[in-house]
DSSP file (Angstrom, degrees, kcal/mol; ACC not computed):
  #  RESIDUE AA STRUCTURE BP1 BP2  ACC     N-H-->O    O-->H-N    N-H-->O    O-->H-N    TCO  KAPPA ALPHA  PHI   PSI    X-CA   Y-CA   Z-CA
    1    1 A S     >        0   0    0      0, 0.0     4,-2.3     0, 0.0     5,-0.1   0.000 360.0 360.0 360.0 -31.2   90.0  137.5  126.7
    2    2 A L  H  >  +     0   0    0      2,-0.2     4,-2.7     1,-0.2     5,-0.2   0.928 360.0  49.2 -65.0 -43.8   89.5  133.8  126.4
    3    3 A L  H  > S+     0   0    0      1,-0.2     4,-2.4     2,-0.2    -1,-0.2   0.899 110.8  50.3 -62.3 -40.2   89.4  134.0  122.6
    4    4 A Y  H  > S+     0   0    0      2,-0.2     4,-2.5     1,-0.2    -1,-0.2   0.930 111.1  48.7 -62.4 -44.7   92.5  136.1  122.5
    5    5 A K  H  X S+     0   0    0     -4,-2.3     4,-2.6     1,-0.2    -2,-0.2   0.928 111.6  49.3 -61.9 -45.3   94.3  133.6  124.7
    6    6 A M  H  X S+     0   0    0     -4,-2.7     4,-2.4     1,-0.2    -1,-0.2   0.910 112.5  47.6 -60.9 -43.0   93.2  130.6  122.6
    7    7 A A  H  X S+     0   0    0     -4,-2.4     4,-2.3    -5,-0.2    -1,-0.2   0.903 112.2  49.8 -66.8 -38.8   94.3  132.4  119.4
    8    8 A N  H  X S+     0   0    0     -4,-2.5     4,-2.4     2,-0.2    -2,-0.2   0.917 111.1  48.8 -63.8 -45.3   97.7  133.3  121.0
    9    9 A E  H  X S+     0   0    0     -4,-2.6     4,-2.4     2,-0.2    -2,-0.2   0.910 111.9  49.7 -62.9 -43.4   98.2  129.7  122.1
   10   10 A K  H  X S+     0   0    0     -4,-2.4     4,-2.4     2,-0.2    -2,-0.2   0.900 110.6  50.1 -62.0 -42.1   97.4  128.4  118.6
   11   11 A F  H  X S+     0   0    0     -4,-2.3     4,-2.4     2,-0.2    -2,-0.2   0.916 111.6  47.4 -60.6 -45.4   99.8  130.8  117.0
   12   12 A I  H  X S+     0   0    0     -4,-2.4     4,-2.5     1,-0.2    -2,-0.2   0.907 111.6  51.0 -65.9 -40.4  102.6  129.9  119.3
   13   13 A S  H  X S+     0   0    0     -4,-2.4     4,-2.2     1,-0.2    -2,-0.2   0.932 112.5  45.1 -60.2 -46.9  101.9  126.2  118.7
   14   14 A E  H  X S+     0   0    0     -4,-2.4     4,-2.7     2,-0.2     5,-0.2   0.877 111.1  54.2 -66.7 -37.6  102.0  126.6  114.9
   15   15 A Y  H  X S+     0   0    0     -4,-2.4     4,-2.6     2,-0.2    -2,-0.2   0.934 109.4  48.0 -62.5 -45.5  105.1  128.7  115.1
   16   16 A R  H  X S+     0   0    0     -4,-2.5     4,-2.6     2,-0.2     5,-0.2   0.914 111.3  49.6 -61.2 -43.1  106.9  126.1  117.1
   17   17 A K  H  X S+     0   0    0     -4,-2.2     4,-2.6     1,-0.2    -2,-0.2   0.950 113.4  46.4 -58.8 -50.2  105.8  123.3  114.7
   18   18 A D  H  X S+     0   0    0     -4,-2.7     4,-2.2     2,-0.2    -2,-0.2   0.883 112.4  50.8 -62.1 -39.8  107.0  125.4  111.6
   19   19 A K  H  X S+     0   0    0     -4,-2.6     4,-2.2    -5,-0.2    -1,-0.2   0.946 112.7  45.2 -63.7 -47.5  110.3  126.3  113.3
   20   20 A N  H  X S+     0   0    0     -4,-2.6     4,-2.3     1,-0.2    -2,-0.2   0.905 113.2  50.3 -64.9 -40.6  111.1  122.7  114.2
   21   21 A A  H  X S+     0   0    0     -4,-2.6     4,-2.6     1,-0.2    -1,-0.2   0.886 111.0  48.9 -64.9 -38.4  110.1  121.5  110.7
   22   22 A K  H  X S+     0   0    0     -4,-2.2     4,-2.4     2,-0.2    -1,-0.2   0.899 111.2  49.9 -70.7 -38.0  112.3  124.1  109.0
   23   23 A Q  H  X S+     0   0    0     -4,-2.2     4,-2.2     2,-0.2    -2,-0.2   0.924 112.6  47.6 -64.5 -43.1  115.3  123.2  111.3
   24   24 A Y  H  X S+     0   0    0     -4,-2.3     4,-2.4     1,-0.2    -2,-0.2   0.944 112.7  47.9 -62.6 -47.3  114.8  119.5  110.4
   25   25 A A  H  X S+     0   0    0     -4,-2.6     4,-2.1     1,-0.2    -1,-0.2   0.887 111.1  51.2 -62.5 -39.4  114.5  120.2  106.7
   26   26 A D  H  X S+     0   0    0     -4,-2.4     4,-1.9     2,-0.2    -1,-0.2   0.899 111.1  47.5 -63.5 -40.7  117.6  122.4  106.8
   27   27 A S  H  X S+     0   0    0     -4,-2.2     4,-1.6     1,-0.2    -2,-0.2   0.895 111.1  51.8 -69.1 -37.6  119.7  119.7  108.5
   28   28 A F  H  X S+     0   0    0     -4,-2.4     4,-1.9     1,-0.2    -2,-0.2   0.886 106.8  53.4 -67.2 -37.6  118.4  117.1  106.1
   29   29 A K  H  X S+     0   0    0     -4,-2.1     4,-1.7     1,-0.2    -1,-0.2   0.917 107.1  51.8 -64.1 -41.3  119.5  119.3  103.1
   30   30 A L  H  X S+     0   0    0     -4,-1.9     4,-1.0     1,-0.2    -1,-0.2   0.867 108.1  51.7 -62.4 -35.8  123.0  119.5  104.5
   31   31 A Q  H  < S+     0   0    0     -4,-1.6     3,-0.3     1,-0.2    -1,-0.2   0.881 106.6  53.8 -69.9 -36.5  123.2  115.8  104.8
   32   32 A L  H >< S+     0   0    0     -4,-1.9     3,-1.5     1,-0.2    -2,-0.2   0.879 101.7  59.3 -65.2 -37.7  122.1  115.3  101.2
   33   33 A I  H 3< S+     0   0    0     -4,-1.7    -1,-0.2     1,-0.3    -2,-0.2   0.873 107.1  46.3 -60.2 -37.3  124.9  117.6   99.9
   34   34 A E  T 3< S+     0   0    0     -4,-1.0    -1,-0.3    -3,-0.3    -2,-0.2   0.308  87.1 123.3 -91.6  10.5  127.6  115.4  101.5
   35   35 A E    <   -     0   0    0     -3,-1.5    -3,-0.0    -4,-0.1    -4,-0.0  -0.417  48.8-147.3 -76.8 147.3  126.2  112.1  100.2
   36   36 A T     >  -     0   0    0     -2,-0.1     4,-2.2     1,-0.1     5,-0.2  -0.595  34.8-100.5-101.3 167.0  128.2  109.7   98.1
   37   37 A P  H  > S+     0   0    0      0, 0.0     4,-2.2     0, 0.0     5,-0.1   0.864 123.5  54.7 -59.9 -33.6  126.7  107.4   95.5
   38   38 A E  H  > S+     0   0    0      1,-0.2     4,-2.4     2,-0.2     5,-0.2   0.916 108.6  46.3 -66.7 -43.7  126.8  104.5   98.0
   39   39 A T  H  > S+     0   0    0      2,-0.2     4,-2.4     1,-0.2    -1,-0.2   0.851 110.3  54.0 -69.6 -32.0  124.9  106.4  100.6
   40   40 A K  H  X S+     0   0    0     -4,-2.2     4,-2.3     2,-0.2    -1,-0.2   0.925 110.2  47.7 -63.8 -42.8  122.3  107.5   98.0
   41   41 A M  H  X S+     0   0    0     -4,-2.2     4,-2.1     2,-0.2    -2,-0.2   0.922 111.9  48.6 -64.3 -43.9  121.8  103.9   97.1
   42   42 A M  H  X S+     0   0    0     -4,-2.4     4,-2.8     1,-0.2    -1,-0.2   0.892 110.1  52.9 -63.3 -38.4  121.5  102.8  100.7
   43   43 A Y  H  X S+     0   0    0     -4,-2.4     4,-2.7     1,-0.2    -2,-0.2   0.916 109.7  48.3 -63.2 -42.0  119.0  105.6  101.3
   44   44 A Q  H  X S+     0   0    0     -4,-2.3     4,-2.3     2,-0.2    -2,-0.2   0.891 111.3  50.4 -66.9 -37.3  116.9  104.4   98.3
   45   45 A E  H  X S+     0   0    0     -4,-2.1     4,-2.5     2,-0.2    -2,-0.2   0.947 113.2  45.1 -60.7 -52.4  117.0  100.9   99.5
   46   46 A T  H  X S+     0   0    0     -4,-2.8     4,-2.9     1,-0.2    -2,-0.2   0.907 111.8  52.4 -61.7 -40.6  115.9  101.9  103.0
   47   47 A L  H  X S+     0   0    0     -4,-2.7     4,-2.5     1,-0.2    -1,-0.2   0.919 110.1  49.2 -60.1 -44.0  113.1  104.2  101.6
   48   48 A S  H  X S+     0   0    0     -4,-2.3     4,-2.0     2,-0.2    -2,-0.2   0.914 112.6  46.6 -62.8 -44.0  111.8  101.3   99.5
   49   49 A K  H  X S+     0   0    0     -4,-2.5     4,-2.7     2,-0.2     5,-0.2   0.917 111.9  52.1 -63.7 -43.5  111.8   99.0  102.5
   50   50 A Y  H  X S+     0   0    0     -4,-2.9     4,-2.7     1,-0.2    -2,-0.2   0.902 110.1  47.5 -58.5 -44.6  110.1  101.6  104.6
   51   51 A Q  H  X S+     0   0    0     -4,-2.5     4,-1.9     2,-0.2    -1,-0.2   0.865 112.1  50.1 -67.3 -36.0  107.4  102.1  102.0
   52   52 A S  H  X S+     0   0    0     -4,-2.0     4,-1.3     2,-0.2    -2,-0.2   0.912 112.8  45.9 -70.4 -40.7  106.8   98.4  101.7
   53   53 A V  H  X S+     0   0    0     -4,-2.7     4,-0.8     2,-0.2     3,-0.3   0.923 111.5  52.6 -62.6 -44.7  106.5   98.0  105.5
   54   54 A L  H >< S+     0   0    0     -4,-2.7     3,-0.8     1,-0.3    -1,-0.2   0.898 108.0  50.7 -57.2 -42.2  104.3  101.0  105.8
   55   55 A A  H 3< S+     0   0    0     -4,-1.9    -1,-0.3     1,-0.2    -2,-0.2   0.801 107.2  55.4 -67.0 -28.6  102.0   99.5  103.1
   56   56 A S  H 3< S+     0   0    0     -4,-1.3    -1,-0.2    -3,-0.3    -2,-0.2   0.588  85.0 102.8 -82.7 -10.8  101.9   96.2  105.1
   57   57 A L  S << S-     0   0    0     -4,-0.8    39,-0.0    -3,-0.8     2,-0.0  -0.376  87.8 -96.1 -66.4 149.3  100.7   97.8  108.3
   58   58 A P    >>  -     0   0    0      0, 0.0     4,-2.6     0, 0.0     3,-0.6  -0.385  38.6-112.4 -60.4 147.7   97.0   97.4  109.1
   59   59 A E  H 3> S+     0   0    0      1,-0.2     4,-2.9     2,-0.2     5,-0.3   0.859 115.2  56.6 -53.6 -40.4   95.1  100.5  108.0
   60   60 A S  H 3> S+     0   0    0      1,-0.2     4,-1.5     2,-0.2    -1,-0.2   0.896 112.9  40.6 -61.3 -40.4   94.3  101.7  111.5
   61   61 A Q  H <> S+     0   0    0     -3,-0.6     4,-2.7     2,-0.2    -2,-0.2   0.907 114.8  52.4 -74.1 -41.8   98.0  101.7  112.5
   62   62 A R  H  X S+     0   0    0     -4,-2.6     4,-2.6     1,-0.2     5,-0.2   0.897 108.1  50.1 -63.3 -41.7   99.0  103.2  109.1
   63   63 A V  H  X S+     0   0    0     -4,-2.9     4,-2.3    -5,-0.2     5,-0.2   0.929 113.2  46.3 -64.1 -44.3   96.5  106.1  109.3
   64   64 A V  H  X S+     0   0    0     -4,-1.5     4,-2.1    -5,-0.3    -2,-0.2   0.934 113.4  49.7 -63.6 -45.1   97.7  107.0  112.9
   65   65 A F  H  X S+     0   0    0     -4,-2.7     4,-3.2     1,-0.2     5,-0.4   0.922 113.3  44.6 -58.2 -47.0  101.3  106.8  111.9
   66   66 A L  H  X>S+     0   0    0     -4,-2.6     4,-1.8     1,-0.2     5,-1.5   0.863 111.4  53.0 -71.8 -34.2  100.9  109.0  108.9
   67   67 A L  H  <5S+     0   0    0     -4,-2.3     6,-2.2    -5,-0.2    -1,-0.2   0.906 116.7  40.4 -64.2 -40.1   98.8  111.6  110.7
   68   68 A S  H  <5S+     0   0    0     -4,-2.1     4,-0.4     4,-0.2    -2,-0.2   0.949 127.5  28.8 -71.4 -52.4  101.5  111.8  113.4
   69   69 A R  H  <5S+     0   0    0     -4,-3.2    -3,-0.2    -5,-0.2    -2,-0.2   0.873 128.8  34.3 -85.6 -36.9  104.6  111.7  111.2
   70   70 A S  T  <5S+     0   0    0     -4,-1.8    -3,-0.2    -5,-0.4    -2,-0.1   0.907 130.5  29.8 -83.2 -43.1  103.5  113.2  107.9
   71   71 A E  S   <S-     0   0    0     -5,-1.5    -3,-0.2    -4,-0.2    -2,-0.1   0.569  98.4-130.7 -95.3  -7.3  101.0  115.8  109.1
   72   72 A G        +     0   0    0     -4,-0.4    -4,-0.2    -6,-0.3     2,-0.2   0.789  47.4 160.4  67.8  29.0  102.6  116.5  112.5
   73   73 A L        -     0   0    0     -6,-2.2    -1,-0.2     1,-0.1     2,-0.1  -0.517  38.0-120.8 -81.9 150.4   99.4  116.1  114.5
   74   74 A T     >  -     0   0    0     -2,-0.2     4,-2.5     1,-0.1     5,-0.2  -0.401  28.8-105.7 -79.9 165.6   99.5  115.4  118.2
   75   75 A Y  H  > S+     0   0    0      1,-0.2     4,-2.7     2,-0.2     5,-0.2   0.880 123.0  52.6 -59.9 -37.9   97.9  112.2  119.7
   76   76 A K  H  > S+     0   0    0      2,-0.2     4,-2.3     1,-0.2    -1,-0.2   0.927 109.6  47.2 -62.3 -45.6   95.1  114.4  121.0
   77   77 A E  H  > S+     0   0    0      1,-0.2     4,-2.5     2,-0.2    -2,-0.2   0.909 113.7  48.7 -66.0 -41.0   94.4  116.0  117.6
   78   78 A I  H  X S+     0   0    0     -4,-2.5     4,-2.9     2,-0.2     5,-0.2   0.932 110.1  51.6 -64.0 -45.8   94.5  112.5  115.9
   79   79 A A  H  X>S+     0   0    0     -4,-2.7     5,-2.4     1,-0.2     4,-0.8   0.909 112.1  46.5 -59.8 -42.4   92.1  111.1  118.6
   80   80 A E  H  <5S+     0   0    0     -4,-2.3     3,-0.5     3,-0.2    -1,-0.2   0.924 113.4  48.5 -65.6 -43.6   89.7  114.0  117.9
   81   81 A R  H  <5S+     0   0    0     -4,-2.5    -2,-0.2     1,-0.2    -1,-0.2   0.894 120.6  35.6 -64.0 -42.3   89.9  113.6  114.2
   82   82 A L  H  <5S-     0   0    0     -4,-2.9    -1,-0.2    -5,-0.2    -2,-0.2   0.455 107.1-123.2 -94.1   2.0   89.3  109.8  114.3
   83   83 A D  T  <5 +     0   0    0     -4,-0.8     2,-0.3    -3,-0.5    -3,-0.2   0.935  69.4 123.7  55.2  52.3   86.9  110.0  117.2
   84   84 A L      < -     0   0    0     -5,-2.4    -1,-0.2    -6,-0.2     2,-0.1  -0.826  66.6 -90.7-131.3 170.5   89.0  107.6  119.3
   85   85 A S     >  -     0   0    0     -2,-0.3     4,-1.6     1,-0.1     5,-0.1  -0.468  32.4-118.7 -81.4 156.8   90.5  107.8  122.8
   86   86 A I  H  > S+     0   0    0      1,-0.2     4,-2.7     2,-0.2     5,-0.2   0.877 115.7  58.1 -63.9 -36.4   94.1  109.0  123.2
   87   87 A K  H  > S+     0   0    0      1,-0.2     4,-2.5     2,-0.2    -1,-0.2   0.899 103.4  51.9 -56.0 -44.9   95.0  105.6  124.6
   88   88 A A  H  > S+     0   0    0      1,-0.2     4,-2.2     2,-0.2    -1,-0.2   0.877 110.4  48.0 -61.9 -39.0   93.8  103.9  121.5
   89   89 A I  H  X S+     0   0    0     -4,-1.6     4,-2.6     2,-0.2     5,-0.2   0.910 110.8  51.8 -66.4 -42.4   96.0  106.3  119.4
   90   90 A E  H  X S+     0   0    0     -4,-2.7     4,-2.6     1,-0.2    -2,-0.2   0.922 110.9  47.4 -57.2 -46.1   99.0  105.6  121.7
   91   91 A K  H  X S+     0   0    0     -4,-2.5     4,-2.3     2,-0.2    -1,-0.2   0.918 112.7  48.1 -64.6 -44.9   98.5  101.8  121.3
   92   92 A R  H  X S+     0   0    0     -4,-2.2     4,-2.5     2,-0.2    -1,-0.2   0.915 113.2  48.1 -63.2 -43.3   98.2  101.9  117.5
   93   93 A M  H  X S+     0   0    0     -4,-2.6     4,-2.7     1,-0.2     5,-0.2   0.909 111.1  50.8 -64.7 -41.6  101.3  104.2  117.2
   94   94 A S  H  X S+     0   0    0     -4,-2.6     4,-2.5    -5,-0.2    -1,-0.2   0.914 111.3  47.5 -61.2 -44.3  103.2  101.9  119.5
   95   95 A Q  H  X S+     0   0    0     -4,-2.3     4,-2.3     2,-0.2    -2,-0.2   0.921 113.2  49.4 -64.7 -43.8  102.3   98.8  117.4
   96   96 A A  H  X S+     0   0    0     -4,-2.5     4,-2.7     1,-0.2    -2,-0.2   0.933 112.7  46.0 -63.2 -46.9  103.2  100.6  114.2
   97   97 A L  H  X S+     0   0    0     -4,-2.7     4,-2.9     2,-0.2     5,-0.2   0.896 111.6  52.3 -62.2 -41.7  106.5  101.8  115.4
   98   98 A T  H  X S+     0   0    0     -4,-2.5     4,-2.6    -5,-0.2    -1,-0.2   0.930 111.8  45.3 -60.7 -46.8  107.4   98.4  116.8
   99   99 A K  H  X S+     0   0    0     -4,-2.3     4,-2.4     2,-0.2     5,-0.3   0.925 113.6  49.3 -66.3 -44.5  106.6   96.7  113.6
  100  100 A L  H  X S+     0   0    0     -4,-2.7     4,-2.5    -5,-0.2     5,-0.2   0.937 114.0  45.8 -62.1 -44.5  108.5   99.2  111.5
  101  101 A R  H  X S+     0   0    0     -4,-2.9     4,-2.3     1,-0.2     5,-0.2   0.937 112.9  50.7 -61.6 -46.3  111.6   99.0  113.8
  102  102 A H  H  X S+     0   0    0     -4,-2.6     4,-1.1    -5,-0.2    -2,-0.2   0.930 116.2  39.1 -58.5 -49.9  111.5   95.2  113.8
  103  103 A I  H  X S+     0   0    0     -4,-2.4     4,-1.1     1,-0.2     3,-0.3   0.910 115.8  50.4 -70.0 -43.9  111.3   94.8  110.1
  104  104 A L  H  < S+     0   0    0     -4,-2.5    -1,-0.2    -5,-0.3    -2,-0.2   0.818 109.2  52.0 -69.9 -28.0  113.7   97.6  109.2
  105  105 A Q  H  < S+     0   0    0     -4,-2.3    -1,-0.2    -5,-0.2    -2,-0.2   0.782 102.7  60.3 -74.5 -24.9  116.4   96.3  111.6
  106  106 A K  H  <        0   0    0     -4,-1.1    -1,-0.2    -3,-0.3    -2,-0.2   0.881 360.0 360.0 -65.7 -36.5  116.2   92.8  110.1
  107  107 A H     <        0   0    0     -4,-1.1    -1,-0.2   -61,-0.0    -2,-0.2   0.485 360.0 360.0 -89.2 360.0  117.2   94.2  106.7
């Protein structure tokens, strides 16, 4: 029964992640349809700045940020994968987000 419960919880968790990702992707597609050339240019400039700031982050912060945002892992999953404490992951993520926000708001 424990194995069944674990499998059920994992299924529900994955289903929710997929559902949220699909909703986000669908809303993003709708936004792209209504874009003007000016907004496309602004998007490309912002994307370029984002990539440059991301590249300038220390590797420890960049890895945590990408695992969280790109792969959709929780802090607990990242901590297990990197063999670190959850507090260490939270701190690295906080530092990465602060730096990204600070630099992107300047431009």
